[in-house]
C-alpha positions as CSV (number, residue, x, y, z in Angstrom):
1,M,92.4,106.5,101.0
2,V,89.1,109.1,102.1
3,G,85.8,107.7,100.6
4,R,85.2,104.4,98.0
5,T,85.7,104.0,94.6
6,T,82.6,105.2,92.9
7,T,83.8,104.2,88.9
8,P,83.5,100.1,88.5
9,Y,86.6,100.2,86.0
10,I,89.2,102.6,87.9
11,Q,88.8,99.6,90.6
12,Q,89.8,97.2,89.3
13,A,92.1,98.5,87.3
14,F,93.2,100.0,91.0
15,D,92.9,96.5,92.2
16,D,95.1,95.7,89.5
17,Y,97.9,97.8,90.4
18,M,97.7,97.0,94.4
19,R,97.8,93.0,92.9
20,R,100.5,93.8,91.2
21,A,102.5,95.7,93.7
22,G,101.6,93.1,95.9
23,R,104.4,90.1,94.7
24,Y,107.8,92.8,96.0
25,M,105.9,94.3,99.1
26,A,102.9,93.2,102.0
27,M,100.6,95.7,101.0
28,E,96.9,97.3,102.6
29,T,95.1,99.3,101.7
30,V,92.4,100.9,103.9
31,M,89.1,103.2,103.1
32,I,88.1,105.6,105.8
33,P,84.6,105.6,105.2
34,D,82.6,109.0,103.9
35,V,81.6,111.4,106.3
36,K,78.5,110.9,106.9
37,A,76.0,113.5,105.7
38,A,79.2,114.9,104.2
39,K,77.1,117.8,101.6
40,R,75.6,118.9,104.6
41,A,78.5,119.8,105.9
42,S,80.9,122.5,105.8
43,P,84.8,121.9,104.4
44,Q,86.2,122.5,107.5
45,I,84.2,120.1,109.6
46,Q,84.6,117.5,106.8
47,K,88.6,117.3,107.0
48,Q,88.3,117.4,110.8
49,A,86.3,114.6,110.8
50,E,88.3,113.1,108.3
51,G,91.3,113.4,110.2
52,A,89.3,112.1,112.6
53,E,89.1,109.2,111.5
54,I,92.9,108.8,110.2
55,L,95.3,109.7,113.1
56,Q,92.9,106.8,115.0
57,R,94.6,104.3,112.4
58,L,98.1,105.5,113.0
59,K,100.9,103.5,114.4
60,A,103.1,106.1,116.4
61,D,106.8,104.5,113.8
62,D,104.8,104.8,110.9
63,R,106.4,107.1,108.5
64,V,103.7,109.5,107.2
65,V,103.4,110.8,104.0
66,L,100.1,112.7,102.0
67,L,100.2,112.2,98.8
68,D,99.2,116.4,98.7
69,E,98.9,118.8,95.5
70,R,101.7,120.9,97.7
71,G,104.4,117.9,97.8
72,R,107.3,117.7,96.6
73,Q,106.9,116.2,93.0
74,Y,109.4,113.4,91.9
75,T,110.1,111.8,88.9
76,S,109.2,107.6,88.8
77,R,113.0,106.9,89.7
78,E,113.2,109.6,92.3
79,F,109.7,107.9,94.0
80,A,110.9,104.3,93.8
81,S,114.8,105.0,95.9
82,L,111.9,106.5,98.5
83,I,111.3,103.3,98.8
84,D,114.0,101.7,98.4
85,R,115.2,104.0,101.6
86,S,113.2,103.4,103.4
87,A,112.3,99.6,103.5
88,V,116.9,100.0,103.9
89,Q,116.4,102.6,107.0
90,G,114.1,99.0,108.3
91,L,111.5,101.4,108.0
92,R,108.7,99.0,108.7
93,N,104.7,100.5,108.0
94,L,104.9,103.5,105.4
95,V,102.5,104.7,104.4
96,F,100.5,106.7,101.5
97,I,97.6,108.7,102.6
98,I,95.5,109.8,100.1
99,G,92.7,112.6,101.7
100,G,89.5,113.7,101.4
101,P,88.4,116.2,98.4
102,Y,89.4,118.9,100.1
103,G,92.8,118.3,101.5
104,F,93.1,117.4,104.9
105,A,93.0,119.0,108.7
106,A,95.8,121.0,110.3
107,E,96.3,118.0,113.2
108,V,96.8,115.6,110.0
109,Y,99.7,117.5,108.2
110,E,101.1,118.0,111.8
111,R,101.5,114.2,112.1
112,A,102.7,113.7,108.0
113,N,106.6,113.4,108.1
114,S,107.1,114.7,104.0
115,Q,104.0,115.5,101.8
116,I,104.3,114.2,98.0
117,S,102.5,115.4,95.3
118,L,101.8,113.6,91.7
119,S,101.7,117.3,89.6
120,K,100.3,120.2,89.9
121,M,97.3,119.0,88.4
122,T,93.6,119.2,89.5
123,F,93.3,115.3,89.1
124,P,89.4,114.0,90.8
125,H,90.3,111.3,93.7
126,E,89.6,107.7,91.9
127,L,92.1,109.0,89.4
128,I,94.8,109.3,92.4
129,R,94.0,106.7,94.1
130,L,95.1,104.5,90.3
131,F,98.1,107.0,89.1
132,F,99.8,106.1,92.7
133,A,98.8,102.6,92.6
134,E,100.3,102.0,88.8
135,Q,103.5,104.4,90.7
136,L,103.4,101.7,93.8
137,Y,104.0,99.4,90.5
138,R,106.1,101.0,88.6
139,A,108.5,101.5,91.5
140,M,108.7,97.8,92.7
141,T,109.8,96.7,89.1
142,I,112.1,99.8,89.1
143,L,113.7,98.4,92.0
144,R,113.5,95.0,90.5
145,G,115.5,96.2,86.9
146,E,112.8,94.7,85.4
147,P,111.8,96.4,81.8
148,Y,108.5,97.7,82.0
149,H,109.2,101.3,83.4
150,H,111.3,103.4,79.8
151,D,113.6,106.1,80.6
């Protein structure tokens, strides 16, 4: 994720869902620091700086999924299946990336294996993080047949 979450109650809820999801599968959250002097930088320069940081942290065998408004939308069950298929295929690292306010640099799109969208609506990045963390937890409970998700 690019930038830190500044709203305490959103960060607490995010941490709670990631803790819950982490009981099912090893997970790591990596925060890319905000670009210094971002308010003075053009959106293109900001995306380039964020993109360089993102690409530097990826491994060659990572499967990279961008959270992007133009990505494919999944139901919760379809999203759980995506995670399950990745695990069954023996994939070591499935990396979901939440970009900055202007999206991703072209190089990040080129490196990505796919893109998903949580909604056609636009939300603040802090909320997308929370929604995504909840969906990760929901996916884990779906895969285990636990009663959290209702169709």
